[in-house]
C-alpha positions in Angstrom: 188.8 227.3 84.6 191.5 227.9 81.8 194.0 228.6 84.6 193.2 224.9 85.9 193.8 223.4 82.4 197.1 225.3 81.8 198.3 224.0 85.3 197.6 220.6 84.4 198.9 220.6 81.0 202.3 222.1 82.5 202.1 219.2 84.8 201.8 216.7 82.5 204.4 218.2 80.3 207.1 218.3 83.1 206.3 214.8 84.3 206.4 213.6 80.5 209.7 215.8 80.5 211.1 214.3 83.7 209.8 210.8 83.1 209.4 209.9 79.4 206.1 208.6 77.9 204.7 206.1 80.1 202.3 204.5 77.6 205.3 202.0 76.3 206.3 200.9 79.4 205.0 197.4 80.8 202.7 197.0 83.3 205.6 195.8 85.6 207.8 199.0 85.0 204.4 200.9 85.4 203.9 199.1 88.7 207.3 199.5 89.4 207.0 203.2 89.1 204.2 203.7 90.9 205.2 201.6 93.8 208.8 203.0 94.0 208.5 206.9 93.0 206.4 209.4 94.6 204.6 212.9 92.9 204.2 213.1 89.7 206.2 210.1 88.5 203.9 207.6 90.4 200.9 209.4 89.8 201.3 208.9 85.5 202.4 205.4 86.0 199.1 205.1 87.7 197.3 206.7 85.5 198.9 204.9 82.4 197.5 201.5 84.1 194.5 202.6 84.7 193.6 203.8 80.9 195.6 200.3 79.9 192.9 198.4 82.5 190.1 200.1 82.8 188.2 198.7 79.7 188.9 195.0 80.9 187.6 195.8 84.3 184.8 197.6 83.4 183.3 194.8 81.1 184.1 192.1 83.8 182.5 194.2 86.1 179.4 194.7 83.9 179.2 190.8 83.4 177.6 190.9 86.7 176.3 194.7 87.3 174.2 197.5 85.9 176.2 199.7 84.3 176.4 202.1 87.2 177.3 199.5 89.9 179.6 198.1 87.4 181.1 201.2 87.3 181.7 201.9 91.0 183.1 198.2 90.8 185.5 199.3 88.4 186.7 202.1 90.4 187.0 200.1 93.6 188.9 197.7 91.8 191.4 200.1 90.9 191.4 201.3 94.8 192.6 197.8 95.4 195.9 197.9 93.3 196.7 201.5 94.6 196.3 199.6 98.2 197.9 196.4 97.6 200.5 197.4 94.6 203.5 196.9 96.6 202.4 193.3 97.6 201.7 191.6 93.7 204.2 188.9 93.3 204.1 188.9 89.9 203.7 192.2 88.0 204.1 191.7 85.1 200.5 189.5 85.1 199.1 192.7 86.3 196.0 192.3 84.0 195.3 188.8 85.3 195.6 190.1 88.9 193.3 193.2 87.7 190.8 190.6 86.4 190.7 188.3 89.6 190.4 191.6 91.5 187.3 192.3 89.1 185.5 189.4 89.6 185.3 189.6 93.1 184.7 193.2 93.8 181.5 192.6 91.0 180.2 189.1 92.6 180.6 190.6 96.5 178.9 194.2 95.0 175.9 191.9 93.4 175.2 189.8 96.4 175.4 193.3 98.5 172.7 194.5 95.9 170.4 191.8 95.9 170.7 192.3 99.6 169.7 195.7 99.9 166.6 195.3 97.0 165.3 192.6 99.3 165.5 194.9 102.5 164.1 197.5 100.3 160.9 195.5 99.1 160.1 193.7 102.8 160.2 197.7 103.9 157.7 198.7 101.2 155.3 195.4 102.0 155.7 196.3 105.6 154.6 199.7 105.2 151.8 198.8 103.0 150.7 196.2 105.6 151.0 198.5 108.5 148.9 201.5 106.2 146.0 198.6 105.6 145.7 197.6 109.3 145.7 201.6 110.3 142.5 202.5 109.7 142.9 206.4 110.0 139.2 207.0 110.1 138.5 204.8 113.3 139.4 206.4 116.7 142.4 204.6 118.6 141.6 204.8 122.3 144.2 202.8 123.4 146.7 205.1 121.8 144.9 208.5 123.8 145.0 206.1 126.7 149.0 205.6 126.5 149.3 209.6 125.8 147.3 210.2 129.1 150.0 208.2 130.9 152.8 210.2 130.1 154.0 212.9 132.2 152.8 216.4 131.6 156.1 217.8 130.0 156.3 215.4 127.2 152.9 214.9 126.3 
């Protein structure tokens, strides 16, 4: 564990030495580094963007969702940023762009969660109905008749 930490610290120091402190850069500059470079410089730029905007994105998602689902939606928002970073027309307005993406991701997640809960509720209701209709104490001759019709090898 200590070896991993020291390796991560060295990587961070190399990035800092080679690229300078990224925290002082604007969103547009960070986005430019992310899409225009590779390796540690791109990672550091993206990490700075996430660190800068994650609280706002999470708050937007929490307006629609419970904490766990909001955290998932927040991560999904930054995945969208990673995929679509090159197509952002106004990098200086990245905060607004992320806000809009977070709204859409959270709204879709809310609909999906409601759909999932409704489906689960129907499943529980159906299982209860079947359980009440199927009285285990009574013999079911039709079941035994159907089993008797099966070929010997699959009975």
